[in-house]
C-alpha positions as CSV (number, residue, x, y, z in Angstrom):
1,M,0.1,0.4,-0.1
2,L,2.7,1.9,0.9
3,T,5.0,1.5,-1.8
4,S,1.7,1.7,-4.9
5,Y,1.3,5.2,-2.8
6,S,4.7,6.2,-2.9
7,Q,4.8,5.6,-7.0
8,T,2.1,7.0,-7.3
9,A,3.3,10.4,-5.7
10,I,6.6,10.4,-7.9
11,A,4.7,10.0,-11.1
12,T,2.1,12.5,-9.8
13,K,5.8,15.0,-9.2
14,K,7.1,14.0,-12.6
15,G,4.3,14.8,-14.3
16,V,4.2,18.6,-12.2
17,D,7.3,18.8,-13.3
18,R,6.9,18.2,-16.9
19,L,3.6,20.7,-16.9
20,V,6.1,23.0,-15.2
21,Q,9.1,22.9,-18.0
22,Q,6.5,23.2,-20.6
23,Q,4.5,26.4,-19.4
24,S,8.7,27.1,-18.8
25,D,9.7,26.9,-22.1
26,E,6.1,28.4,-23.6
27,H,7.0,31.5,-21.7
28,V,10.8,31.8,-22.8
29,L,9.1,31.0,-26.3
30,A,7.2,33.8,-26.0
31,V,9.8,36.2,-24.8
32,L,11.9,35.4,-27.4
33,N,9.0,36.3,-30.1
34,W,7.9,39.2,-28.4
35,L,11.3,40.2,-28.9
36,T,11.1,39.7,-32.9
37,P,9.5,37.3,-34.8
38,V,12.0,37.0,-37.4
39,D,14.1,33.9,-37.8
40,Y,17.4,34.2,-39.1
41,A,18.0,30.8,-39.1
42,S,15.4,29.4,-41.9
43,Q,17.6,32.1,-43.9
44,Q,21.3,30.3,-42.6
45,D,19.6,26.8,-43.4
46,D,18.2,28.1,-46.9
47,Y,21.7,29.7,-48.1
48,Y,23.8,27.2,-46.9
49,S,21.8,24.5,-48.4
50,R,22.8,26.3,-51.5
51,R,26.2,25.8,-51.7
52,Q,28.0,23.7,-53.6
53,E,30.0,21.0,-51.6
54,G,33.8,22.0,-51.3
55,T,33.7,25.9,-52.1
56,G,34.3,28.2,-49.6
57,Q,37.4,26.7,-48.2
58,W,39.8,29.4,-49.2
59,L,38.4,31.5,-46.8
60,L,37.8,29.3,-44.0
61,D,41.7,28.0,-44.2
62,S,43.0,32.2,-44.4
63,V,45.2,33.1,-42.3
64,K,42.7,36.6,-41.6
65,F,40.0,34.3,-41.8
66,Q,41.8,31.9,-38.8
67,D,43.1,35.0,-36.7
68,W,39.4,36.7,-36.8
69,R,37.9,33.1,-35.2
70,E,40.7,32.7,-32.7
71,S,41.1,36.3,-31.2
72,S,39.2,38.5,-29.3
73,K,36.8,41.9,-30.4
74,K,38.5,41.4,-33.4
75,T,36.4,42.8,-36.9
76,L,36.9,40.8,-40.6
77,F,35.5,42.7,-43.0
78,C,34.7,40.8,-46.7
79,P,34.0,43.0,-49.5
80,G,32.9,41.9,-53.0
81,I,31.1,42.4,-56.4
82,P,27.9,41.4,-56.8
83,G,27.9,37.8,-57.6
84,A,30.8,37.0,-55.6
85,G,28.8,34.7,-53.4
86,K,29.3,36.9,-50.5
87,T,26.1,35.2,-48.7
88,I,26.4,32.1,-49.3
89,L,29.6,32.3,-48.1
90,T,28.3,33.5,-44.9
91,S,26.4,30.8,-44.6
92,I,29.5,29.0,-44.7
93,V,31.1,30.9,-42.4
94,V,27.8,30.6,-39.8
95,D,28.1,27.3,-40.4
96,N,31.8,26.6,-39.0
97,L,31.4,28.7,-36.0
98,I,28.4,26.3,-35.2
99,A,30.2,23.5,-36.2
100,M,32.8,24.4,-33.8
101,F,31.7,26.5,-30.6
102,G,27.7,25.1,-31.3
103,R,28.3,22.9,-28.1
104,D,29.7,25.6,-25.4
105,P,27.6,28.0,-23.9
106,T,30.6,30.1,-23.4
107,I,30.5,31.4,-26.1
108,G,27.6,33.6,-28.4
109,L,26.8,33.2,-32.0
110,A,24.1,36.4,-33.7
111,Y,23.5,36.8,-37.4
112,I,21.8,38.9,-39.4
113,Y,21.3,38.3,-43.5
114,C,20.1,42.2,-45.0
115,N,18.2,42.0,-47.4
116,F,16.3,45.5,-48.9
117,K,13.4,43.8,-49.9
118,R,12.7,43.3,-46.0
119,K,13.3,46.6,-45.1
120,D,9.8,46.6,-43.6
121,E,11.5,44.2,-40.6
122,Q,14.8,45.6,-40.7
123,K,14.2,48.4,-39.3
124,L,17.1,49.7,-36.6
125,N,15.3,48.7,-33.5
126,D,14.4,45.4,-35.4
127,L,17.7,44.8,-36.3
128,L,19.1,44.8,-32.3
129,A,16.3,42.9,-30.9
130,S,17.1,40.1,-33.5
131,L,20.8,40.2,-32.0
132,L,19.2,39.9,-28.4
133,K,17.3,37.0,-29.4
134,Q,19.8,34.9,-30.6
135,L,22.0,35.4,-27.7
136,A,19.2,34.7,-24.9
137,Q,18.5,32.1,-26.8
138,G,22.0,30.8,-27.3
139,L,22.0,30.9,-23.1
140,P,20.8,27.7,-20.8
141,S,18.0,29.9,-19.2
142,L,16.6,33.3,-20.1
143,P,18.8,35.9,-18.7
144,G,17.0,38.3,-16.0
145,S,17.4,41.5,-18.0
146,V,15.7,39.8,-20.8
147,K,12.5,38.8,-18.3
148,E,12.7,42.3,-16.5
149,L,12.8,43.9,-20.5
150,Y,9.9,41.7,-21.1
151,E,7.7,42.4,-18.2
152,R,8.1,45.9,-17.8
153,H,6.6,46.8,-21.5
154,K,4.0,43.5,-22.0
155,R,1.7,44.5,-19.4
156,E,1.9,48.6,-20.8
157,N,1.6,46.9,-24.7
158,L,4.8,48.9,-25.5
159,R,8.1,48.1,-27.3
160,P,11.6,48.8,-25.6
161,S,13.6,51.7,-26.7
162,I,17.0,51.3,-28.8
163,Y,18.8,52.0,-25.7
164,E,17.2,50.1,-23.7
165,I,17.5,47.0,-25.9
166,A,21.3,47.7,-26.6
167,K,21.4,48.3,-22.7
168,C,20.4,45.0,-22.5
169,I,22.4,43.4,-25.4
170,Q,25.3,43.8,-23.2
171,S,24.5,42.3,-20.2
172,V,23.4,39.6,-22.2
173,V,27.0,39.7,-23.8
174,A,28.7,39.8,-20.6
175,L,27.4,36.8,-19.6
176,Y,29.3,34.7,-22.5
177,S,33.5,35.0,-22.6
178,K,33.4,35.6,-26.3
179,V,30.5,36.2,-28.7
180,F,30.5,36.6,-32.8
181,I,28.2,38.8,-34.3
182,L,27.6,38.4,-38.0
183,V,25.9,40.6,-40.5
184,D,25.8,39.9,-44.2
185,A,24.7,42.3,-47.1
186,L,25.6,45.3,-45.4
187,D,24.7,47.5,-48.7
188,E,21.1,46.6,-48.5
189,C,20.5,47.4,-44.9
190,Q,18.3,50.4,-45.1
191,S,20.0,53.8,-44.8
192,S,17.1,55.7,-44.0
193,D,16.8,57.7,-40.2
194,D,20.4,56.4,-40.5
195,C,19.3,52.7,-39.5
196,R,22.8,50.9,-41.2
197,A,24.8,53.8,-39.3
198,S,23.6,53.5,-36.3
199,F,23.4,49.6,-36.4
200,L,27.3,49.4,-36.7
201,E,27.5,52.1,-34.1
202,E,25.7,50.1,-31.5
203,I,27.7,46.9,-32.4
204,F,30.9,48.6,-32.5
205,N,30.1,50.5,-29.2
206,L,29.5,46.8,-27.9
207,Q,33.0,45.7,-29.4
208,E,34.8,48.3,-27.3
209,K,32.5,47.3,-24.0
210,C,32.8,43.6,-24.5
211,A,34.7,40.6,-26.2
212,V,32.9,40.9,-30.2
213,N,34.4,39.8,-32.4
214,V,32.2,41.3,-36.0
215,F,32.3,39.7,-39.4
216,A,30.5,42.0,-42.6
217,T,30.2,41.5,-46.3
218,S,29.5,44.2,-48.5
219,R,29.4,45.7,-52.2
220,F,31.6,48.3,-52.4
221,I,30.2,51.4,-52.1
222,P,32.1,54.0,-50.1
223,E,29.0,54.6,-46.7
224,V,30.1,51.0,-45.4
225,T,34.1,50.8,-46.8
226,R,34.7,54.2,-44.8
227,E,33.0,52.4,-41.1
228,F,35.9,49.5,-41.6
229,E,38.7,51.1,-42.8
230,D,40.7,50.0,-39.7
231,S,39.6,46.7,-40.0
232,D,40.9,43.7,-41.6
233,W,39.6,43.3,-44.8
234,L,39.6,40.0,-46.8
235,E,37.9,40.3,-50.5
236,I,35.5,38.0,-51.5
237,R,36.4,36.3,-55.1
238,A,35.3,33.1,-56.1
239,T,38.3,30.9,-56.7
240,E,39.4,29.0,-59.8
241,E,38.7,26.2,-57.6
242,D,35.4,27.3,-56.4
243,V,33.9,28.4,-60.0
244,R,35.0,24.4,-60.9
245,K,33.7,22.7,-58.2
246,Y,30.7,25.3,-58.8
247,L,30.5,24.1,-62.7
248,D,30.7,20.5,-61.7
249,G,27.9,20.2,-59.9
250,H,25.6,22.5,-62.3
251,L,26.6,21.4,-65.6
252,K,25.6,18.1,-66.6
253,P,25.7,17.7,-70.3
254,R,22.6,16.4,-72.4
255,K,24.2,16.4,-75.7
256,A,25.0,12.8,-76.5
257,F,28.3,14.6,-78.5
258,L,29.8,16.1,-75.0
259,K,28.1,13.2,-72.5
260,K,31.0,10.9,-74.0
261,N,33.8,14.2,-74.9
262,I,35.3,14.3,-71.2
263,E,38.3,16.3,-72.6
264,L,35.3,18.8,-74.1
265,Q,33.8,19.4,-71.2
266,N,37.1,20.3,-69.1
267,E,37.4,23.0,-71.8
268,I,34.2,24.1,-71.2
269,K,34.9,24.4,-68.1
270,E,38.3,25.9,-68.0
271,K,36.8,28.8,-70.3
272,I,34.0,29.6,-68.4
273,A,36.2,29.6,-65.1
274,A,38.2,32.0,-66.8
275,A,35.7,34.7,-67.6
276,T,34.0,34.4,-64.6
277,M,36.9,34.8,-62.1
278,G,36.0,36.8,-59.6
279,M,31.9,36.0,-60.0
280,L,29.8,33.0,-59.5
281,V,28.6,31.7,-62.9
282,D,24.7,31.9,-63.7
283,T,24.7,28.6,-65.6
284,S,20.8,28.4,-67.1
285,T,21.9,30.1,-70.3
286,L,24.8,27.3,-70.0
287,R,22.5,24.5,-69.6
288,R,20.7,25.3,-72.4
289,T,24.2,24.5,-74.7
290,C,25.3,21.5,-73.0
């Protein structure tokens, strides 16, 4: 009788614990979604899935990238011409950081993919809120500063100010030993209302106070490049090796005389690689001829 009662009590306690945990998880999710509903993880998965296997290794192997990854409070700016593959390479860097530090709770990671088509959800407040959301959800439990921010504004149905979000980000970053912040396509971050300049200012201010490493890409436009005059630069260009791997994965000869002529296939690839150095080739027209 006593044993049966004890087992029932244990089962009841486990059920209560599961319910409490579920409610806690739901509360955390509600707080994070209140900060911003935008989920850059889905964009990361999409961009990374588009890469050609093996491309981008030159960047990961470069001295400048490895120095940036292993150092602290360092910025690496990677400009490139349109079509050079900046966004795909950013996704490769994000994947590399996740693979190396994803299980280390002392290392934080947050990334933004700027897109001029998403300007309504990429105002300064939104961008900072997204950084805060990603860094908060990377910790074992929801930081007290984030809970306080939520409780202080949710009751009044108000949004926190840029200053409040920036201050909260700093408190969350301080919980990590090191944080990586990556921003792709800064040229597509809206410049109206000084959004882009203010966003970079907030990031660099954070870097001055905390152990934050910044990685950014952009086209070559003066409004962006002058912000990184004192940073390390690594231009993003499609290497011959990357172009060849891309062509190997996308050029599938359909015409009989090409299918059997490997030498001619290689010659075509060499010509294309030579003509497209620095820019990823769009093979849509080439497929029709092959």
